N, C-alpha and C positions, 0 to 999 in steps of 0.2 A: 658453642655448638650444642652442648647438652641442654642449655637453656632454651635454644631455639626448638630443639626436639621436644622438650616438655610443653612449650607453648603450642606448637603444632599438634602435639598429642592431646593437649587440653581442648584445643579448638575442635579437633576431630571428635573427642568425647562429647563435647557440647552438641555438635551436629548429630551424633548418634543418639544422644538423649532426646533431642527434638524429634528425630525420626521415629524413635520408639514411642514417644507420646502420640504422634500422629497415627502410627500403626495401631496403637491401642484404641484410639478414638475410632478408627476405621473398622476395627473388628466388632465394635459394638453394634447391636441391631437397632438401637434406638436412634431416632433422628435428633433427640434433644441433648445429645452428648456435647459437652463443652469441648470445643476444638480450638486450634490455634488460628484458624481462618473462618470467617463467616461463610456459611453455605457449604462447608466441607462435608458435613453429615449428609446433606441433600445430594451433593455430588457423588458421595459413596453409594447412596441408595440408588441413584440413577445408573451408576456403573454396574450394579448388580442385575439390572434388567437384561436378560439374555436374548439374543436373536437366533441362536441355534441351540439345539438339544434342550429345549424347554420341557417342562413336565408333560405338557399336552402332546408334544411331538413324540416323546419317549413312550408314552402310553399307547398311542396309535401305532407307532412303529413296532412295538413289542407284540401287539395284537395281530398285526399283519404278518410279522415274522412267524408267529406261532401257527398261523393258518397256512404257512408255506409260501407266502409271497416274498420275493426278493426285490430289493429296491436300492436306489441310490439316495444319498442324503444331500440336501442343499446343493444341487447341481448348478454350478455357476454358469455353465454354458447356455442355460435356458433363461429366458426373460423372467425376472422376478425371483430367481434362484429358489425354486419350489422346495419345500421342506422334505417332501418324500416324492420320489420319481420312480414310477414303474415303467422302465424303458421298454420292456417287452410289449406292453400294451399302449404305450404313448399316453400315459396318464400322469398328470402333475397334480400333486395334493399339497394344499396350503393349510396350515393350522394357525388360525388367526386369533389373537387375543381380542376380547370385546372392546376394551378401551382404546388401544392404539389403532385398531382398524375401524373404529366408529360404528359398532353395532347399535341399532336403534338411534341413528344420528339425530333424528328429529327430537328425540327425548334428551339425548346426551348434550347436544349443542347448547340449549338454554341453561342446563346445569353448569356447563363450563363457563358460560358468559357471566354467571354470578360468582365464580370462583377466582382464585388467584391466578395471575398471569394468563388471563383468558385468551387474549389475542394469540399468544404463542401456541397454546394447546389447540385452539381451533384451526390455526394455520397448519400445524404439524399433522393433525388427524386428517384434514382436508387433502394435504399433499399425499398422505399415505393411501387414502381412498382412491385418489387419482392414479397413483402409481400402481395400485392393485388392478384397476380397470385396464390400464395400458398393458400390464403384464398378461392379463386374461386375453385381451384382443390379439396380442402378438403370438401367444401360445396357440390360440384357436386358428390363427392364420397359418401357423406352421403345422397344423394337423394334430395338435395335442388336445386331449380332453382335460379340462380343468375342474377340480373338485376343491371347494373351500369349506372347511369346518370351523365352527366357532369353538373356542377353548372349553366353554361350559358344556357344550354338547358332547365333546370327547370325554370329559371328566365324568359326566352324568351317565352316559351310555355308549361306551366304546364299541360294543357289539353292533349297535345300529350303524355306526360309522363304517365299520368293516363290511357290513351288509351293503351299504351304499357303494362302496368300492367294488365289491364282488358283483353287484348288479350292473355296474358300469362296465366291468370286464366282460360279463356275459353279453351285454348289449353290443359291445364292440365286436366280439367274436361272432355273434349272430349276423351283424351287418356285413362282416367280412365274408361269411359263408353265403349270404344272400347275394352279394356282389359277384362272387365266384360262380354261383349257379345261374345268375342272369347272364353272365358272360358265356357260360357253356351252353345255354339254351338257344343262343342266336344260331340260326342255320348258317352253314358256310356259304360264302359267296360263290355263285356259279360262273 
C-alpha cells in the first residue's frame, strides 16, 4: 500500500513537473521557446489575441466615458456583437484591427499569398470581411447606425474618433427633430 502510494505520488510529481515545464514555456513571450510539442508557442501566441477589451476598444471607451457617454460593451443581442453600443442613440461601434478585418485588402492579399499558410489566412480574413458586411446590413435593417474604426485610427487620434461619434449623435438628433416638426406641420384633416 505504501509502495503504491509512492508510485502514484511519483507519477503525479512527474505530471506536475511536465505541467510546470509547459507553463514556463507558455509564459515566455518568444515564439522560439523550446516546448514539449511542436507549435505550442504559436498556439500560445494565437490564444493571446483577444476579441474583447482590446487596447483600441479600451482607449475609445475611456474617451467616450470621459465625455459623458454611457454605453454597453459587446452586446450579444445585436448582430456582430458590437464592441461599443450607445443604446440611447441606437449606434453600434466596432473597433477593427487592420489585419484580421482586412484593411487595404488589395495590398494585404498579395502579401499573404507569398507568406506561410496563405490559403488559411486569406479564407479567414475573407470570412471576417463577409461577416462584417452581414452584421452591418442586419444592424442597418434594424434601424441602427453602424460606425467602424480601424485600430490605428483610434490609437493615432482618439479625439477625432470621438468627434465622429458626436457628429453622428448630433445628426441623429437633428433628423429626429426634423421628423417631429414635419409631422407637426401637417394640417389636421377636415
